[in-house]
Backbone bond lengths (Angstrom), bond angles and torsions (degrees), N, CA, C in turn:
res aa  C-N    CA-C-N  psi(-1)  N-CA   C-N-CA  omega(-1)  CA-C   N-CA-C  phi
1 M - - - 1.468 - - 1.517 109.59 -
2 F 1.288 116.68 133.90 1.454 121.67 -178.17 1.519 109.80 -70.89
3 S 1.323 118.79 134.35 1.453 124.97 -178.87 1.504 109.56 -123.73
4 L 1.339 114.25 144.11 1.457 119.86 178.87 1.517 110.94 -76.04
5 Y 1.355 117.14 -24.23 1.465 121.88 -179.36 1.534 108.47 -122.78
6 P 1.343 117.82 86.32 1.492 119.88 -176.34 1.518 112.58 -69.07
7 N 1.323 119.04 -25.55 1.468 121.31 -178.17 1.521 113.28 -87.09
8 E 1.335 119.40 2.25 1.475 122.64 -177.35 1.531 108.95 -76.20
9 T 1.331 116.42 125.67 1.467 121.72 -179.62 1.515 112.32 -105.34
10 N 1.399 119.24 -38.19 1.472 123.13 -179.40 1.524 109.37 -83.55
11 K 1.296 116.06 120.84 1.457 122.78 178.46 1.530 108.71 -119.79
12 T 1.291 117.65 145.91 1.472 122.43 178.24 1.513 108.99 -130.30
13 N 1.314 113.97 147.03 1.471 120.69 177.91 1.535 112.94 -97.99
14 V 1.347 117.63 3.02 1.464 121.91 -178.32 1.532 108.89 -93.78
15 S 1.313 115.61 130.68 1.467 119.91 179.09 1.515 111.05 -72.16
16 F 1.289 116.91 144.00 1.464 124.99 177.82 1.531 112.36 63.60
17 G 1.301 119.83 9.19 1.449 122.60 174.70 1.506 115.89 69.94
18 T 1.348 120.59 30.10 1.464 123.29 178.73 1.510 109.62 -147.35
19 T 1.341 114.56 151.05 1.473 121.52 177.26 1.512 111.83 -116.64
20 L 1.370 118.18 9.36 1.464 121.33 179.58 1.526 110.77 -78.71
21 D 1.345 113.29 164.08 1.463 118.97 177.99 1.527 109.87 -71.24
22 R 1.295 115.77 138.31 1.456 120.53 179.70 1.531 109.49 -82.92
23 P 1.331 118.62 121.63 1.478 119.93 177.99 1.526 110.06 -70.22
24 M 1.308 116.16 124.85 1.461 122.06 -177.44 1.524 109.45 -132.09
25 L 1.297 115.31 149.64 1.454 122.69 175.71 1.514 109.55 -72.16
26 P 1.344 120.15 148.40 1.469 126.66 1.63 1.523 114.05 -97.91
27 L 1.361 117.32 7.31 1.467 118.65 -177.21 1.514 111.07 -73.15
28 K 1.306 117.73 -35.09 1.454 120.99 -178.69 1.523 108.71 -127.19
29 L 1.313 114.34 132.51 1.455 120.70 -175.33 1.511 109.57 -116.59
30 P 1.307 118.70 151.94 1.471 120.20 177.63 1.530 110.92 -68.78
31 Q 1.314 115.32 147.85 1.463 121.25 -178.39 1.526 110.22 -85.61
32 N 1.304 116.02 66.78 1.463 121.23 178.23 1.528 107.57 -151.82
33 R 1.340 115.68 -172.39 1.460 120.01 -178.19 1.521 111.78 -66.70
34 F 1.306 116.51 -33.41 1.465 119.36 178.31 1.523 111.09 -64.29
35 G 1.341 116.04 -37.28 1.456 118.99 177.90 1.519 112.80 -71.28
36 N 1.331 117.15 -31.21 1.466 119.18 178.38 1.526 111.68 -67.41
37 Q 1.317 116.69 -35.36 1.457 119.39 178.76 1.518 112.92 -74.68
38 L 1.327 117.98 -20.84 1.467 121.05 179.33 1.508 112.74 -93.76
39 T 1.327 117.85 8.59 1.455 120.37 -177.45 1.519 110.09 -65.24
40 V 1.312 116.86 128.36 1.459 123.50 179.94 1.512 107.72 -105.29
41 G 1.348 117.55 125.95 1.448 121.23 -179.19 1.523 112.41 -71.80
42 G 1.305 115.96 151.25 1.465 119.52 179.73 1.513 112.81 92.26
43 S 1.266 114.62 -178.29 1.468 121.40 179.22 1.508 109.40 -102.30
44 P 1.340 117.95 134.94 1.475 119.04 -177.80 1.522 112.98 -73.44
45 Q 1.335 117.92 -16.90 1.461 118.79 -177.77 1.522 112.99 -83.44
46 T 1.347 117.32 -8.94 1.466 119.59 -179.80 1.517 109.60 -89.14
47 G 1.319 115.58 141.53 1.449 121.50 -178.56 1.509 111.70 -124.73
48 P 1.336 117.90 -174.13 1.468 120.68 -178.60 1.533 113.27 -62.75
49 G 1.361 118.41 -28.99 1.454 120.12 -176.69 1.508 114.57 -96.04
50 C 1.336 118.75 19.24 1.460 121.92 -176.93 1.516 113.34 -96.17
51 Y 1.321 118.31 1.50 1.465 121.23 -178.71 1.523 109.46 -112.19
52 D 1.316 115.69 145.26 1.471 121.47 178.76 1.527 108.18 -89.27
53 N 1.294 115.33 73.24 1.460 119.47 -177.50 1.521 111.23 -70.55
54 A 1.320 117.36 -31.18 1.468 119.71 -179.57 1.518 111.50 -67.58
55 E 1.331 118.58 -33.44 1.450 121.14 179.95 1.526 112.07 -82.18
56 A 1.329 117.96 -32.95 1.450 120.66 -176.92 1.517 112.70 -79.59
57 S 1.309 118.54 -9.04 1.461 121.17 -178.73 1.519 112.89 -107.96
58 T 1.306 118.28 11.32 1.458 120.81 -178.99 1.515 111.52 -84.02
59 F 1.318 116.03 169.23 1.468 121.85 179.69 1.530 111.13 -69.60
60 V 1.308 117.14 -34.89 1.462 120.62 -179.69 1.527 110.61 -67.61
61 Y 1.304 116.73 -39.53 1.464 119.97 179.60 1.528 110.83 -65.85
62 E 1.323 117.67 -38.51 1.465 120.54 178.74 1.523 110.98 -65.44
63 M 1.319 117.92 -38.46 1.466 121.56 -179.22 1.525 111.70 -71.51
64 E 1.318 117.10 -34.05 1.464 119.72 -178.44 1.521 112.30 -77.92
65 Q 1.293 117.64 -34.14 1.460 120.54 -176.72 1.526 113.18 -83.92
66 K 1.336 117.65 -26.15 1.467 119.84 -176.95 1.523 109.27 -85.09
67 P 1.350 119.44 126.20 1.462 120.32 179.13 1.520 111.25 -69.89
68 V 1.326 116.27 130.67 1.463 122.36 -179.69 1.514 109.19 -127.60
69 C 1.317 115.82 177.32 1.457 121.47 -179.47 1.532 110.44 -70.77
70 L 1.338 116.78 143.33 1.468 122.24 -178.74 1.513 113.03 -98.30
71 R 1.313 119.18 8.68 1.463 121.25 -177.69 1.518 113.12 -79.41
72 G 1.309 117.10 -17.26 1.452 118.76 179.88 1.509 111.26 108.92
73 Y 1.337 115.55 -165.59 1.451 122.01 -176.21 1.518 112.54 -117.05
74 S 1.319 118.97 11.99 1.459 121.14 -178.53 1.517 110.42 -72.86
75 L 1.314 116.84 174.69 1.446 123.03 -175.63 1.538 110.21 -65.46
76 G 1.323 116.70 120.80 1.446 122.16 178.47 1.510 115.05 77.59
77 A 1.340 118.25 2.92 1.458 120.35 -177.52 1.526 111.29 -90.72
78 R 1.323 116.53 -49.50 1.460 119.63 -175.60 1.521 109.66 -83.23
79 T 1.330 115.82 129.87 1.467 121.33 -179.55 1.519 112.99 -109.18
80 A 1.324 117.57 -16.45 1.457 120.01 -178.91 1.517 110.78 -86.13
81 A 1.295 115.64 163.75 1.459 120.14 177.65 1.514 109.97 -68.48
82 R 1.309 115.90 137.94 1.467 119.48 -176.30 1.521 110.93 -72.29
83 F 1.273 116.27 -44.58 1.459 120.56 179.12 1.541 107.66 -122.89
84 P 1.317 116.74 85.12 1.470 118.63 -179.02 1.519 111.56 -69.05
85 K 1.288 114.04 147.25 1.455 120.18 179.86 1.518 109.83 -84.06
86 P 1.309 119.19 129.70 1.474 120.09 179.03 1.528 111.37 -58.13
87 S 1.340 115.30 149.99 1.461 120.35 -177.01 1.520 112.55 -66.22
88 H 1.337 117.06 -31.38 1.449 118.59 -178.36 1.517 112.82 -76.25
89 M 1.339 116.92 -7.76 1.460 120.25 179.52 1.536 111.97 -104.00
90 D 1.312 118.14 0.22 1.458 121.52 -177.01 1.531 110.66 -86.67
91 V 1.301 116.32 54.03 1.466 122.55 178.46 1.525 108.01 -137.96
92 P 1.337 117.75 146.97 1.473 119.41 178.41 1.520 111.49 -71.14
93 G 1.298 115.34 146.04 1.447 121.02 179.33 1.515 112.08 -80.87
94 P 1.331 118.32 173.59 1.474 121.11 -178.78 1.524 113.65 -61.80
95 P 1.343 121.36 -41.22 1.471 119.19 -177.89 1.523 114.00 -88.32
96 T 1.343 119.39 15.78 1.464 120.16 -175.45 1.515 111.92 -67.10
97 H 1.340 117.41 -45.81 1.459 121.66 -176.65 1.528 112.47 -96.74
98 Q 1.276 118.11 14.27 1.460 121.00 -177.95 1.522 109.59 -89.63
99 A 1.317 115.53 133.00 1.460 119.71 179.73 1.527 110.37 -68.70
100 I 1.317 114.24 141.07 1.467 120.11 -179.74 1.520 108.43 -83.06
101 I 1.298 116.07 116.27 1.462 121.89 -178.54 1.520 107.97 -113.44
102 S 1.328 114.21 124.12 1.462 118.05 -179.46 1.522 111.58 -70.10
103 K 1.329 115.41 -38.54 1.457 119.68 -178.29 1.516 108.53 -125.96
104 P 1.299 118.60 127.42 1.472 119.74 -179.76 1.522 111.08 -65.00
105 K 1.328 115.27 149.82 1.448 121.03 -179.12 1.522 109.89 -74.04
106 E 1.312 114.74 136.04 1.453 120.46 -178.78 1.518 109.70 -103.74
107 F 1.305 116.01 141.65 1.452 122.93 -179.80 1.524 108.92 -121.24
108 V 1.322 113.93 139.86 1.463 119.61 178.02 1.524 108.30 -86.56
109 P 1.300 119.36 123.48 1.470 120.22 -179.56 1.518 111.00 -64.75
110 D 1.314 115.53 137.71 1.457 121.37 -178.55 1.524 109.65 -84.94
111 V 1.340 113.45 152.57 1.467 118.24 -179.25 1.524 110.30 -72.07
112 K 1.341 116.45 -42.40 1.450 120.51 -178.07 1.528 109.40 -94.16
113 P 1.303 117.99 144.19 1.476 119.79 -178.18 1.529 111.90 -71.23
114 F 1.326 114.88 151.53 1.462 123.26 176.20 1.533 113.23 58.84
115 L 1.343 117.70 22.74 1.470 123.25 177.28 1.526 112.22 54.01
116 V 1.317 116.23 41.47 1.458 119.60 179.82 1.521 111.65 -76.05
117 G 1.317 118.95 -13.77 1.453 121.46 -179.34 1.512 114.12 -93.14
118 V 1.328 118.13 1.72 1.463 120.97 -179.10 1.518 109.38 -74.97
119 K 1.334 116.99 139.73 1.465 121.63 179.40 1.521 109.56 -76.21
120 R 1.310 116.45 140.02 1.460 121.46 -178.73 1.520 111.40 -74.75
121 L 1.332 118.38 -38.76 1.455 122.62 -178.05 1.518 109.81 -107.25
122 P 1.332 118.51 144.10 1.477 119.96 179.89 1.522 110.66 -68.62
123 E 1.312 115.14 153.80 1.455 120.72 179.76 1.527 110.07 -73.75
124 E 1.333 115.76 138.15 1.455 120.91 178.53 1.528 109.82 -79.41
125 S 1.321 113.65 147.93 1.459 118.85 179.40 1.522 110.26 -70.80
126 K 1.311 115.96 142.03 1.460 120.24 -179.36 1.518 111.86 -72.35
127 T 1.325 118.09 -21.75 1.462 121.34 -178.72 1.525 112.56 -82.50
128 S 1.348 118.50 -13.49 1.453 120.89 -178.16 1.512 110.45 -73.27
129 T 1.320 116.34 141.43 1.456 122.44 -179.20 1.519 110.00 -110.56
130 S 1.313 115.78 174.70 1.458 120.25 -179.65 1.513 112.12 -69.17
131 S 1.350 117.84 -24.05 1.459 119.92 179.68 1.524 111.63 -71.12
132 E 1.329 116.66 -31.23 1.459 119.40 178.74 1.522 111.77 -73.92
133 K 1.301 117.58 -35.96 1.462 122.35 179.76 1.527 108.78 -127.00
134 P 1.306 117.30 80.07 1.478 118.96 -178.23 1.519 111.26 -68.22
135 G 1.294 115.86 148.55 1.455 121.89 179.86 1.506 112.24 -87.44
136 P 1.333 116.91 178.99 1.473 120.01 -178.19 1.518 113.56 -63.35
137 G 1.335 118.87 -30.93 1.458 120.76 -177.33 1.509 114.40 -96.16
138 T 1.328 117.73 16.75 1.465 120.09 -178.24 1.517 112.17 -71.49
139 Y 1.319 116.17 -40.37 1.468 120.44 -176.38 1.515 109.49 -94.75
140 E 1.305 115.41 141.49 1.452 122.15 177.67 1.518 108.63 -110.58
141 H 1.299 116.55 122.21 1.453 122.09 -179.94 1.527 109.21 -108.28
142 D 1.318 114.06 144.87 1.460 120.26 178.00 1.524 111.40 -91.32
143 V 1.305 116.38 28.87 1.460 121.97 -178.55 1.521 107.82 -112.69
144 S 1.275 116.14 128.29 1.467 119.84 179.50 1.526 109.82 -71.25
145 T 1.290 116.67 139.82 1.459 122.85 -178.66 1.522 110.37 -105.33
146 N 1.310 114.91 178.41 1.470 123.13 178.66 1.531 111.57 55.52
147 R 1.323 115.77 46.25 1.456 119.72 178.17 1.525 109.82 -81.48
148 Q 1.294 115.84 148.59 1.446 121.92 -179.15 1.522 109.76 -133.94
149 V 1.309 114.33 145.03 1.465 118.78 178.29 1.523 109.24 -68.89
150 K 1.321 115.79 155.06 1.456 121.57 -175.29 1.521 110.81 -105.55
151 Y 1.315 114.65 145.32 1.463 122.61 177.86 1.517 108.90 -121.13
152 H 1.313 114.83 146.78 1.462 121.47 176.42 1.527 108.25 -109.78
153 G 1.316 115.88 118.68 1.456 119.40 -177.70 1.501 111.46 -163.81
154 T 1.304 115.81 177.08 1.456 123.22 179.57 1.522 108.75 -123.76
155 F 1.322 115.62 172.75 1.456 120.15 178.80 1.525 109.88 -67.81
156 G 1.326 115.70 117.55 1.447 120.47 -179.65 1.513 114.41 81.05
157 G 1.333 118.20 -1.78 1.458 121.30 -179.35 1.527 111.19 -100.70
158 P 1.325 117.68 178.76 1.470 120.65 -179.94 1.519 111.30 -71.65
159 Q 1.319 115.75 148.45 1.453 122.97 179.11 1.535 108.01 -98.69
160 T 1.317 117.31 120.53 1.454 123.09 -177.61 1.525 109.17 -108.72
161 L 1.304 117.06 128.75 1.460 121.70 -179.20 1.529 109.87 -72.28
162 I 1.330 116.94 133.73 1.459 122.62 178.48 1.528 107.59 -88.86
163 T 1.306 117.10 111.03 1.464 122.43 -177.08 1.521 109.97 -100.84
164 P 1.342 118.36 149.54 1.473 119.97 179.60 1.516 113.26 -72.99
165 V 1.325 118.02 -21.45 1.457 122.20 -177.80 1.518 107.95 -123.38
166 K 1.312 116.27 130.76 1.456 121.81 178.87 1.526 109.75 -93.65
167 I 1.323 116.19 129.89 1.454 121.32 178.71 1.523 108.36 -82.22
168 K 1.323 116.17 120.13 1.455 121.70 -178.51 1.511 109.11 -105.82
169 C 1.320 116.30 127.53 1.464 122.26 -178.00 1.522 108.59 -101.84
170 N 1.322 116.70 112.87 1.462 122.58 178.00 1.524 108.92 -101.13
171 D 1.322 116.29 113.46 1.466 120.83 -179.22 1.534 110.81 -71.71
172 Y 1.304 115.31 157.78 1.466 124.65 177.06 1.530 112.22 60.58
173 G 1.343 117.60 21.37 1.462 121.05 175.93 1.508 114.80 71.49
174 E 1.325 119.18 18.34 1.457 121.55 179.69 1.527 110.49 -75.39
175 K 1.334 115.54 148.75 1.451 121.80 179.78 1.516 109.74 -125.48
176 D 1.330 115.45 145.97 1.464 121.01 179.33 1.526 110.27 -76.42
177 I 1.322 115.51 158.64 1.461 122.85 -178.77 1.520 108.51 -122.60
178 C 1.308 115.54 136.47 1.466 120.87 178.51 1.529 109.03 -68.81
179 N 1.324 116.93 134.66 1.465 121.59 -178.79 1.521 112.52 -73.92
180 S 1.329 117.08 -14.30 1.459 119.39 -177.05 1.529 111.83 -98.35
181 C 1.343 118.11 -53.29 1.469 121.30 -177.54 1.519 112.99 -98.18
182 K 1.327 118.68 -5.16 1.461 124.64 177.42 1.541 112.18 60.03
183 N 1.325 118.61 32.51 1.465 123.46 177.64 1.520 109.34 -119.54
184 H 1.314 114.68 162.07 1.462 119.52 177.02 1.526 109.38 -75.27
185 P 1.314 118.80 126.64 1.472 120.21 179.32 1.530 111.28 -64.13
186 V 1.310 114.92 142.85 1.461 122.37 177.70 1.523 108.04 -107.15
187 G 1.324 116.71 121.90 1.452 120.30 -178.26 1.517 111.47 81.83
188 D 1.331 116.52 -146.93 1.463 121.12 179.49 1.527 110.37 -74.59
189 Y 1.332 116.16 144.33 1.459 121.15 177.39 1.523 108.00 -144.04
190 Y 1.320 116.37 -178.02 1.458 122.01 -172.81 1.532 109.39 -114.51
191 E 1.347 114.22 147.03 1.464 119.96 -177.32 1.525 109.66 -145.83
192 Y 1.330 114.33 144.36 1.472 120.90 174.22 1.525 107.70 -161.94
193 K 1.335 116.74 117.85 1.463 123.66 179.05 1.533 111.85 50.99
194 K 1.330 115.28 54.79 1.462 123.29 175.90 1.525 113.38 61.69
195 K 1.311 116.71 21.84 1.451 121.99 171.72 1.527 108.19 -115.48
196 H 1.323 115.19 139.48 1.464 119.72 -172.11 1.518 109.73 -130.20
197 F 1.327 113.87 147.36 1.464 122.26 174.22 1.525 107.46 -137.14
198 C 1.313 116.03 136.70 1.469 118.87 171.13 1.530 108.52 -74.94
199 R 1.288 116.76 168.97 1.459 119.72 -174.87 1.532 112.10 -64.64
200 K 1.318 116.08 -37.98 1.460 119.10 -178.81 1.519 111.42 -65.74
201 C 1.330 116.76 -47.17 1.471 119.76 179.88 1.522 111.71 -68.57
202 Y 1.310 117.12 -35.56 1.465 119.74 -179.71 1.530 110.93 -65.29
203 N 1.335 116.98 -42.46 1.465 119.55 179.01 1.526 111.53 -67.64
204 Q 1.325 117.10 -35.15 1.455 119.20 177.96 1.520 111.61 -66.17
205 H 1.326 117.74 -43.53 1.465 120.45 177.77 1.519 111.71 -67.18
206 L 1.326 116.36 -32.92 1.466 118.82 -177.85 1.518 111.75 -74.41
207 E 1.320 117.88 -32.84 1.462 121.64 -178.40 1.525 112.78 -90.93
208 S 1.300 117.05 -22.24 1.467 119.96 -177.08 1.537 110.93 -77.89
209 T 1.328 115.16 144.40 1.469 120.80 177.84 1.526 112.43 -92.15
210 R 1.347 116.67 -11.58 1.459 121.01 -178.94 1.523 111.93 -106.08
211 S 1.315 117.47 15.74 1.450 120.64 -179.24 1.519 110.70 -71.58
212 K 1.314 116.07 145.44 1.457 120.57 179.38 1.524 112.35 -78.47
213 Y 1.354 115.66 -8.82 1.468 119.52 177.94 1.524 108.79 -102.84
214 P 1.300 118.82 124.29 1.470 119.43 177.91 1.528 111.28 -69.93
215 K 1.315 115.28 159.07 1.467 119.82 -178.41 1.520 111.75 -66.78
216 S 1.292 117.63 -33.36 1.463 120.06 178.49 1.525 110.92 -63.31
217 Y 1.328 116.19 -32.23 1.471 119.68 177.66 1.528 111.25 -77.43
218 L 1.324 117.19 -38.59 1.472 120.36 -179.99 1.523 111.95 -69.08
219 Q 1.321 117.18 -29.20 1.466 119.59 -179.10 1.523 112.30 -71.80
220 K 1.312 117.88 -12.23 1.456 120.69 177.11 1.530 112.57 -81.53
221 F 1.327 117.46 -11.82 1.458 120.35 178.76 1.531 109.88 -73.25
222 Y 1.287 116.42 147.85 1.471 122.63 178.76 1.526 108.67 -128.94
223 K 1.316 114.91 157.75 1.459 120.99 -176.38 1.523 110.96 -77.28
224 V 1.322 115.42 137.35 1.459 121.61 175.30 1.529 107.92 -132.57
225 R 1.316 114.77 163.80 1.470 121.35 -179.31 1.521 108.81 -141.91
226 D 1.314 113.81 143.06 1.456 118.79 178.35 1.528 110.19 -69.95
227 C 1.312 116.77 151.72 1.471 121.67 -175.11 1.516 112.89 -87.69
228 S 1.335 118.50 13.23 1.466 119.97 -174.63 1.517 112.66 -68.56
229 L 1.338 118.52 -21.54 1.463 121.16 179.57 1.523 112.60 -82.79
230 I 1.315 117.87 -15.21 1.464 121.15 -176.54 1.522 111.46 -103.47
231 H 1.330 117.09 -47.15 1.461 120.20 179.68 1.518 109.00 -146.16
232 D 1.313 115.43 165.63 1.453 122.72 -177.16 1.524 109.12 -123.31
233 H 1.345 116.76 135.14 1.461 121.60 -178.87 1.526 112.56 -92.20
234 E 1.345 116.77 -28.60 1.466 121.53 -179.08 1.529 111.77 55.59
235 G 1.342 117.03 41.44 1.455 121.76 176.85 1.507 115.42 79.38
236 T 1.325 118.85 9.46 1.464 122.37 179.46 1.520 108.84 -127.79
237 N 1.330 115.52 -179.48 1.459 119.93 176.35 1.526 112.30 -92.06
238 A 1.336 117.64 3.80 1.467 121.35 176.48 1.526 109.87 -80.66
239 K 1.327 115.36 161.94 1.460 121.50 -177.29 1.526 109.60 -119.03
240 L 1.309 115.96 122.59 1.456 122.23 173.51 1.521 107.39 -104.46
241 M 1.333 116.34 106.22 1.461 121.57 -172.39 1.522 110.40 -67.57
242 L 1.319 116.47 129.63 1.458 123.08 175.63 1.519 112.62 -99.90
243 K 1.319 117.54 -16.64 1.461 122.86 178.33 1.529 108.24 -134.56
244 T 1.304 114.67 155.99 1.461 119.99 177.34 1.529 109.97 -80.36
245 E 1.317 115.45 163.89 1.459 120.03 179.30 1.525 111.51 -64.00
246 K 1.316 116.28 -31.54 1.464 119.87 179.07 1.519 110.98 -67.34
247 D 1.337 118.12 -42.24 1.456 121.29 178.83 1.532 111.10 -67.92
248 I 1.321 117.09 -37.74 1.462 120.22 178.55 1.521 110.63 -65.48
249 R 1.325 117.05 -40.43 1.466 121.08 179.06 1.528 111.01 -65.04
250 K 1.320 116.65 -39.82 1.470 120.15 177.62 1.521 111.22 -65.66
251 Q 1.319 117.75 -41.04 1.455 120.88 179.98 1.527 111.64 -64.81
252 R 1.310 118.13 -41.41 1.459 120.99 179.14 1.528 111.56 -66.06
253 F 1.325 116.56 -40.90 1.465 119.32 178.80 1.524 110.97 -67.15
254 R 1.327 117.60 -38.33 1.457 120.93 179.11 1.521 111.48 -65.21
255 E 1.330 117.39 -41.63 1.459 120.33 178.85 1.529 111.37 -68.18
256 A 1.321 117.01 -37.82 1.464 119.46 178.27 1.521 111.60 -66.72
257 Y 1.322 117.00 -34.90 1.464 120.10 178.86 1.526 111.31 -73.02
258 M 1.346 117.33 -43.82 1.457 119.78 -179.78 1.523 112.18 -68.02
259 N 1.312 117.58 -25.79 1.458 120.38 178.29 1.529 112.08 -68.88
260 L 1.331 118.14 -19.41 1.457 120.37 177.77 1.515 112.60 -71.31
261 Y 1.344 117.98 -22.45 1.463 121.66 -176.07 1.523 112.72 -116.16
262 F 1.325 118.99 -13.97 1.468 121.21 -177.90 1.517 109.65 -127.28
């Protein structure tokens, strides 16, 4: 037989040049991090039939392993339970909360599968009249519906929402004074050509017949509101925003919509 090493005299019949036992998983693990993660708990030589389960589950074993009172069983001596209930049995069984029914409930089989023929809505009584269950068009209201807020704009220009109350910005924290009661208006008030009326005085002049202001003049006043809820000046002409532009836009649209009905 042809040999690659004709001068070789020592020959061995052992593969890989060793006669030691080959370390193989899972009995032997490499001494590194990979071997630490592959560690299997327990002994590999133990199997399912190596435990005395029949002896450890008897009544005698439970009594010997569980600590009990050492006073005995005489009257008033023993304080522990004589036959304690195992912890794994202290759970309710499946039929514990089930109602006891003498006769099982019977169901009539349906003609169509999966109850596809059942009506979704209950049948109305034949004796009921329209007066008992009025429809949506029974009542007639004198209120116009489908109202929409109004915008002021031009062709191709920006659309500005028309609000019922005008926000007035008073610089340096100044406040307007009512021309009638000489007090600072609280909340919304009325203004026209640098003249102001609070709501109470404005309603009194509008309803009174002896007022020195004619109704045609009072009807020219429009509602205004102080800007203290939107931004703060802190005694200067600068604006410290208290709300975002998104919240201000929502508030104006909400007021314009509610003004259509109130």
